[in-house]
N, C-alpha and C positions, 0 to 999 in steps of 0.2 A: 520566609514564610508564605509568601504570595504565590510562589511559583505554582503548587498544586490547584489552587484557586483559578489560576490564569490558564492552565491547561483544562480545567474543566469548563471554565467561560469559553474557550478557544473550541473545544469539542462540541459544546452545546450549541454555539453559533454555527459550526460547519453542518450539524445534523439539522438545524431550523434552516438553513440555506439550502440544504439538499432537498429537505421537505417541499420548500416554497419553490424552487426550481422546478420539482417533479408535477406541481400543481399547474405551473404556467406553460410548461412545453408538452405538448403531447407527443407521445411516442417514447418518452423516457420510462423505463422501467424503474418504478419507484422502490421496488424492493432492493435490487441490485445497486441501485445509488446509495440507500441507507446502509445496506450491508458492507458496501466498499468505504464508506465514510466510518463506520464503525471497526472495521479491520485496521484501516489508517490510523484512527485514534488510538487503538491499542498498540501499534508501534509507536506512535508518538510518544504516547504517556510512559512507554516501557523504556524509552532511551533516555536517561536522565544525564547521559554524559554530553549529549550534543547540544550547542547553542539553541536557542528559542527561535531565531530567525531559520535556521537550518530544518528544525523539526518542524516549523510551519510548510516550509518548502516542501519536505517529504511528506507532510499530511496531504497536499494538495497532488503531489505525484502519486502517491499510493491510491488515492481516492479515484483519479483519473484511469489509472492501469487497472486498478481492481474492478472497477466498473465494465470497462473494454474487455477484460479476461475472464469474464464472468461466463459468457457462452462457452468458451473454449474449456473452462474447468468443469462446465457442466457436460460437455462432451467426453471427458476424461474420466470422471471419476462418477460414481454411483449416486449421485445427488439429484434431487428433485427441485429444489428451491434456489433460485437466482440470488437471494440475498445470502444464504450460506456461502455460494461459490463465490460471490463478490468478497465476501468478508475474508475467506481463506486467502483469495488473491490480493486483496487489499493489505493483509497482514503480512504476507510473505514476500511481496515483490521488492520493496527497497531492503528488506533484510538480505534475500539471497543475491540482489544486484550488489551491494556493497561487499558482500563475501567474495563474489566473484571479482570485483576491481582490487581487492586486496591480494588475492591469489594472482591476478595478472600482474601486478606491481612487481611481485618476486618470481614469476615466471621466468625460466631461462631457455630461450629459444635455441641456444647453441646445442641443447640435448636433442631437440628435432633432427639436427643436421649431421650428428656424428655417425659415422659408419659403425658398425657392431665392435665394441671394445673387446 
């Protein structure tokens, strides 16, 4: 029963760390950072089948990539807020990457090199 409490504690700690880091480092977009952490936390809390260590690693990866991808998402979607763009990127980056990895495992390269059957 301690699993939801631990996930909530980890998410709260990550949001607190993101906010503290934003205050200490000028040039960091605080909205994008908080949005990326929130998107990453959404993914982590929804993936119950993964071990805790793997979820923490995915939380960090999703946060970093969500923050870095926020300007790119803003450029391609009609959004005006970096927090929402980073949230979407943080929530989707690991999910999409895991799907691509699973499809790559079952992809048959020989189908590319066959001449028309």
